[in-house]
C-alpha positions in Angstrom: 18.2 14.2 4.7 21.5 12.8 6.0 19.7 10.0 7.9 17.8 9.0 4.8 20.8 9.2 2.6 22.8 7.1 5.1 20.3 4.2 4.6 20.6 4.1 0.8 24.1 5.5 0.2 26.2 4.9 3.3 29.3 6.7 2.0 27.3 10.0 2.2 27.7 9.9 5.9 31.1 11.7 5.5 29.5 14.6 3.7 28.8 18.0 5.1 25.1 18.9 4.7 26.1 21.9 2.7 27.5 19.6 0.0 24.1 17.9 -0.5 21.6 19.6 -2.9 17.9 18.6 -3.1 15.8 19.3 -6.1 12.1 18.5 -6.6 10.5 17.4 -9.9 13.6 17.8 -12.0 12.6 17.8 -15.7 14.8 16.0 -18.2 14.6 14.8 -21.8 12.8 11.6 -20.7 10.6 12.6 -17.8 10.5 14.4 -14.5 11.9 12.9 -11.3 10.2 13.3 -7.9 13.3 14.1 -5.9 17.0 14.3 -6.7 19.7 14.5 -4.0 23.1 15.4 -5.5 26.6 15.6 -3.9 30.2 15.4 -5.1 30.6 12.4 -7.5 27.1 10.9 -7.0 23.4 11.4 -7.0 20.4 9.6 -5.6 17.1 9.8 -7.5 14.0 9.0 -5.5 10.8 8.0 -7.2 7.7 8.0 -4.9 4.5 6.2 -5.5 1.2 6.2 -3.6 -0.1 3.1 -1.9 1.8 -0.1 -2.7 2.6 0.8 -6.2 6.2 0.6 -7.6 7.7 2.3 -10.7 8.1 0.3 -13.9 11.5 -0.9 -15.2 11.1 1.5 -18.1 10.6 4.5 -15.8 13.7 3.6 -13.8 15.7 3.0 -16.9 14.9 6.5 -18.2 16.5 8.0 -15.0 19.6 5.8 -14.9 21.6 8.0 -17.3 21.4 10.9 -14.9 23.0 8.8 -12.2 25.7 7.6 -14.5 26.4 11.2 -15.6 27.1 12.2 -12.0 29.7 9.4 -11.6 27.6 7.0 -9.4 24.7 6.8 -7.0 21.4 4.9 -6.8 17.8 4.8 -7.9 15.5 4.6 -4.9 11.8 3.7 -5.0 9.5 4.9 -2.2 6.0 3.6 -1.5 4.1 1.6 1.1 5.3 -1.7 -0.4 7.4 -3.7 2.0 11.0 -4.7 1.3 9.9 -8.3 0.6 7.3 -7.2 -2.0 9.7 -4.8 -3.7 12.3 -7.6 -4.0 9.9 -9.6 -6.1 9.0 -6.7 -8.5 12.1 -4.5 -8.8 15.4 -5.3 -10.5 18.6 -5.1 -8.4 20.1 -2.7 -10.9 19.2 -0.9 -14.1 22.0 -0.3 -16.6 24.6 -0.7 -13.9 22.8 1.6 -11.5 21.7 0.0 -8.1 18.0 0.0 -7.4 17.0 0.3 -3.8 13.6 0.4 -2.1 12.4 2.4 0.9 9.0 1.8 2.5 7.3 4.9 3.8 7.6 3.4 7.3 11.4 3.6 7.1 11.2 7.3 6.3 8.9 7.9 9.2 11.4 6.0 11.4 14.2 8.3 10.2 12.1 11.4 10.9 11.5 10.1 14.5 15.2 9.4 15.0 16.1 12.8 13.8 13.4 14.5 15.9 14.9 13.0 19.1 18.2 14.7 18.4 16.7 18.2 17.9 15.2 20.9 20.1 13.1 24.0 19.6 12.1 25.0 16.1 13.9 22.1 14.4 11.8 19.6 16.4 8.6 21.5 15.6 9.4 21.3 11.9 10.0 17.6 12.2 6.7 17.2 14.0 4.9 19.0 11.2 6.8 16.9 8.6 5.8 13.7 10.4 2.1 14.8 10.5 2.2 15.6 6.8 3.8 12.3 5.9 1.2 10.4 7.9 -1.5 12.2 5.9 0.2 11.3 2.6 0.8 7.7 3.5 -2.7 7.0 4.7 -4.3 7.7 1.3 -7.8 7.1 2.6 -9.0 9.3 5.5 -10.1 7.3 8.5 -13.5 9.0 8.1 -13.9 7.6 4.6 -16.9 5.3 4.7 -16.6 3.6 1.4 -17.0 -0.2 2.0 -15.7 -2.9 -0.3 -18.2 -5.7 -0.5 -17.0 -9.2 -1.6 -18.2 -12.8 -1.7 -16.8 -15.6 0.5 -17.0 -19.3 -0.1 -16.0 -22.5 1.8 -13.1 -23.5 -0.5 -9.5 -23.4 0.7 -6.8 -21.3 -0.9 -4.6 -23.6 -3.0 -7.0 -26.5 -2.1 -5.7 -26.9 1.4 -4.5 -25.3 4.6 -6.2 -24.7 8.0 -9.0 -22.4 7.0 -11.5 -21.9 4.2 -11.8 -18.4 2.7 -14.8 -17.8 5.0 -13.0 -19.0 8.1 -10.1 -16.6 7.5 -12.7 -13.8 8.0 -14.9 -15.3 10.7 -12.3 -17.0 12.8 -8.9 -15.3 12.0 -10.2 -11.8 11.3 -8.1 -11.7 8.1 -8.9 -11.2 4.4 -6.6 -11.3 1.4 -6.9 -10.9 -2.3 -4.5 -10.9 -5.3 -2.6 -7.7 -5.7 -2.1 -5.8 -9.0 -4.3 -8.0 -11.2 -8.0 -8.5 -12.0 -9.2 -5.1 -10.9 -8.5 -5.7 -7.2 -7.8 -2.5 -5.2 -4.2 -1.2 -5.1 -5.1 0.9 -2.0 -6.7 -0.7 1.1 -10.4 0.1 1.8 -11.4 1.4 5.2 -14.2 -1.0 5.6 -15.1 -4.4 4.2 -18.4 -6.3 3.9 -18.6 -10.0 3.3 -21.5 -11.8 1.8 -22.5 -15.4 1.2 -25.7 -17.4 0.7 -27.5 -14.3 -0.8 -26.8 -11.9 2.1 -24.2 -9.6 3.7 -23.3 -11.4 6.9 -20.4 -9.3 8.2 -19.0 -5.8 8.2 -15.5 -4.9 9.5 -13.1 -2.0 9.6 -9.7 -2.7 8.1 -7.2 -1.9 10.9 -4.0 -2.9 9.1 -3.0 -3.7 5.5 0.1 -5.1 3.9 1.1 -6.7 0.6 3.1 -10.0 0.8 5.0 -11.6 -2.1 3.1 -14.9 -1.5 0.4 -16.2 0.8 2.9 -18.8 2.0 4.9 -16.0 3.6 2.0 -15.4 6.0 0.5 -18.9 6.1 3.0 -21.6 5.4 0.4 -24.3 5.5 -1.3 -23.0 2.3 -0.3 -25.2 -0.7 2.0 -23.6 -3.2 0.1 -23.0 -6.5 0.1 -20.5 -9.3 -2.7 -18.6 -7.5 -1.1 -18.6 -4.0 2.5 -17.9 -4.9 1.9 -14.3 -6.1 1.6 -10.9 -4.4 -1.5 -10.6 -2.2 -3.0 -7.7 -0.2 -3.6 -8.9 3.4 -6.0 -7.1 5.7 -6.3 -7.3 9.4 -9.9 -6.8 10.4 -11.3 -5.1 13.5 -14.3 -6.2 15.5 -17.6 -7.0 13.7 -19.8 -4.0 13.1 -23.6 -3.9 13.2 -26.1 -4.9 12.0 -25.6 -8.4 13.3 -28.5 -9.8 11.3 -28.0 -10.7 7.6 -28.7 -8.0 5.0 -30.3 -9.8 2.1 -28.9 -9.0 -1.4 -32.2 -8.0 -2.8 -30.8 -8.5 -6.3 -28.5 -10.9 -8.2 -24.9 -9.8 -7.7 -23.2 -13.3 -8.1 -19.5 -12.8 -7.3 -19.4 -9.1 -8.1 -17.1 -6.9 -6.0 -19.0 -3.8 -5.0 -18.3 -0.4 -3.4 -21.1 0.9 -1.1 -21.3 3.6 1.6 -21.2 2.2 5.1 -24.1 4.2 6.4 -26.3 3.1 3.5 -25.4 -0.6 4.1 -26.0 -0.4 7.8 -29.4 1.4 7.4 -30.9 -0.4 4.4 -33.0 -3.6 4.4 -31.1 -5.0 1.4 -27.8 -4.6 -0.3 -29.7 -3.5 -3.4 -31.3 -0.6 -1.5 -27.9 0.3 -0.1 -26.4 0.4 -3.6 -29.3 2.6 -4.8 -28.8 5.0 -1.9 -25.1 5.1 -2.6 -25.7 6.0 -6.3 -28.1 8.7 -5.3 -25.7 10.3 -2.9 -22.5 10.0 -4.8 -23.2 9.0 -8.4 -21.1 5.9 -7.8 -21.7 2.4 -6.7 
């Protein structure tokens, strides 16, 4: 707790741990906070979100009076969003109360730092806490076989740059899509399938995911346009998975984005059959 507080409210480093009180889901007149840390003359309210999501300005504003009433402190957002993404979507302050962001990765780093200073039961507790947090942060289990199937084309993002959309997948093993708009996922899939020319040509596991404020932050050669200078989810793809022969669509899907079970896709003659098998097993797809 002291390590975490030290990152968002450095003056707390002089406090004795007995002076810091932690409260979960504190209900007030305008909502319930996730975590409140209070100490003499100040308070830190932490609002946690799953995935890359961030709280709204209105939600933060509803909590600001609690900080003011304590005499000072900060509002802290906690999610998988990076510092760079949070900086584009969060205000620096709300009604005079500072707004700070913590990626879950920073919390895990603090847990690891604290663990190295402990022995015996305290280290065992921190080991359990780290295991729990990893389970929370990775919202999708690695055994989850839902596969996100999208269409690729030979255009270039922003009309320029080194690669076409298809080449980012086939040559760079990367895929990206707009974040937070148009029904695109707000949590990364475990697997992705890519289709063009009436067939699924590639299946890959997603091995790493991030959200960047702009595609130019990752690929500076991409032209700056309204479509490229906005938050994007970026996926790093693992090696190509079988089958290595095209799986024909078997139906007209145009540019639809589809969810299909991996085993159904790998064992069916067409994407249409895989979708039917997915619906039969899960009622989805």
